[in-house]
C-alpha positions as CSV (number, residue, x, y, z in Angstrom):
1,X,99.7,83.6,94.9
2,X,100.4,86.4,95.5
3,X,97.0,87.6,96.6
4,X,95.9,87.1,99.7
5,X,92.4,88.8,99.6
6,X,90.6,91.2,97.6
7,X,87.5,92.7,97.6
8,X,85.4,95.2,95.6
9,X,84.7,98.3,97.5
10,X,80.6,99.2,97.4
11,X,79.1,97.4,94.4
12,X,78.4,94.2,96.9
13,X,74.8,94.1,95.6
14,X,76.9,93.8,91.8
15,X,79.3,90.9,92.7
16,X,79.1,88.3,90.7
17,X,81.2,84.9,91.0
18,X,84.2,85.0,88.6
19,X,83.2,82.3,85.9
20,X,80.0,84.9,85.6
21,X,82.1,87.4,84.5
22,X,81.3,86.4,80.7
23,X,78.1,85.5,81.0
24,X,75.6,88.2,79.6
25,X,73.0,86.6,81.0
26,X,74.3,87.9,84.4
27,X,73.3,91.3,85.8
28,X,76.7,93.0,86.7
29,X,76.1,96.6,87.0
30,X,76.2,98.0,83.3
31,X,77.0,101.2,82.7
32,X,75.3,103.3,80.0
33,X,76.8,104.7,77.0
34,X,78.3,108.1,78.3
35,X,78.5,107.2,81.7
36,X,81.3,106.5,83.9
37,X,81.9,104.6,87.4
38,X,85.0,104.0,89.2
39,X,85.7,100.4,90.6
40,X,87.7,100.1,93.7
41,X,89.4,97.1,94.7
42,X,91.0,96.7,98.0
43,X,94.0,93.8,97.7
44,X,95.9,92.3,100.5
45,X,99.4,91.3,98.9
46,X,101.6,88.5,100.2
47,X,104.8,89.7,101.1
48,X,106.5,87.9,97.9
49,X,104.4,89.9,95.7
50,X,106.2,93.0,96.7
51,X,109.7,91.2,95.7
52,X,108.0,90.3,92.6
53,X,108.2,91.6,88.9
54,X,105.1,89.2,88.3
55,X,101.8,90.5,88.1
56,X,99.4,89.7,90.8
57,X,95.9,90.9,89.0
58,X,94.3,91.1,85.7
59,X,91.9,93.9,85.4
60,X,89.4,93.0,82.3
61,X,86.7,95.7,81.3
62,X,84.0,94.2,78.9
63,X,81.2,96.4,77.3
64,X,78.5,96.4,73.9
65,X,79.7,98.8,71.0
66,X,76.7,100.7,70.8
67,X,76.9,100.7,66.7
68,X,77.5,97.0,66.0
69,X,76.3,95.7,69.1
70,X,79.1,93.5,69.5
71,X,80.5,92.7,72.9
72,X,84.2,93.9,73.0
73,X,86.9,93.3,76.2
74,X,90.2,94.6,77.0
75,X,92.1,92.9,79.9
76,X,95.8,94.3,81.5
77,X,98.2,93.2,84.1
78,X,99.2,94.3,87.3
79,X,102.3,93.9,88.9
80,X,103.8,95.6,92.3
81,X,105.7,98.1,90.2
82,X,103.3,100.3,90.0
83,X,102.6,100.2,94.0
84,X,103.6,103.0,96.3
85,X,105.1,103.0,99.4
86,X,103.4,105.9,100.8
87,X,99.5,107.2,100.4
88,X,100.8,110.8,99.4
89,X,103.0,109.2,96.6
90,X,99.7,107.9,94.4
91,X,98.2,109.9,92.1
92,X,95.6,112.9,93.5
93,X,92.9,111.2,91.3
94,X,93.6,108.0,93.7
95,X,94.0,109.9,96.5
96,X,90.5,111.7,96.0
97,X,88.3,108.2,95.5
98,X,90.1,106.3,98.2
99,X,89.4,109.4,100.4
100,X,85.8,109.3,99.5
101,X,85.3,105.2,99.6
102,X,86.9,105.6,103.2
103,X,84.2,108.5,103.9
104,X,81.6,105.6,102.4
105,X,82.8,102.7,104.4
106,X,82.6,105.0,107.8
107,X,79.0,106.0,107.1
108,X,78.1,102.6,106.4
109,X,79.7,101.4,109.8
110,X,82.1,98.5,107.4
111,X,83.6,96.2,109.3
112,X,87.1,96.7,107.5
113,X,87.4,100.3,108.3
114,X,89.8,101.1,111.4
115,X,89.4,104.9,111.3
116,X,86.5,107.6,112.1
117,X,85.1,110.6,110.4
118,X,87.7,113.0,111.8
119,X,90.8,110.8,110.2
120,X,89.0,110.8,106.8
121,X,88.9,114.5,107.5
122,X,92.3,114.7,108.5
123,X,93.2,112.9,105.0
124,X,91.0,114.8,102.9
125,X,92.8,118.4,104.4
126,X,95.8,116.9,102.8
127,X,94.5,116.2,99.1
128,X,96.5,118.2,96.7
129,X,93.5,120.0,95.9
130,X,95.8,122.3,93.7
131,X,96.5,119.9,91.3
132,X,93.0,119.0,91.0
133,X,91.5,122.0,90.4
134,X,88.1,120.1,90.9
135,X,85.3,121.9,92.5
136,X,83.4,118.5,93.1
137,X,86.8,117.7,95.5
138,X,85.8,121.6,97.5
139,X,82.1,120.3,98.2
140,X,83.5,116.8,99.2
141,X,85.5,118.6,102.1
142,X,82.9,120.8,103.1
143,X,80.6,117.8,103.2
144,X,83.3,116.1,105.8
145,X,83.5,119.2,107.6
146,X,80.0,119.6,108.4
147,X,79.6,115.5,109.5
148,X,82.3,115.8,111.3
149,X,80.8,119.1,113.1
150,X,77.3,117.1,113.7
151,X,79.2,114.2,114.9
152,X,80.5,116.5,118.0
């Protein structure tokens, strides 16, 4: 009742039916031990979700314990209390991930993106890079600046 729509950004080739989440026979884009990925969802909430303390999503992660070979799972609830009213009010790591995802959506000419590469660069230049102290963020901004020059 609180979510009007949602989509996993990227990984479309790994999209599975919700009913197959616990089906170990279905290839769902496994991540090998020692590796990590970031899954970013775009969630369109109904108006009433912002006025509710009720959770609007359940996040679940499954993995196989390499020592026991048993499948483990953890889950957590997400409510509107964790949402920020402004992009700049979110944690720096989220800002970076969302900006990189926007760049990827621009590059693939996604039907969901409503900004151009220059807009993504503007957002990237406003990232709190001092707080992050991550050379990969600086490299990303350099890449965006080159892409904007090439597009001109």
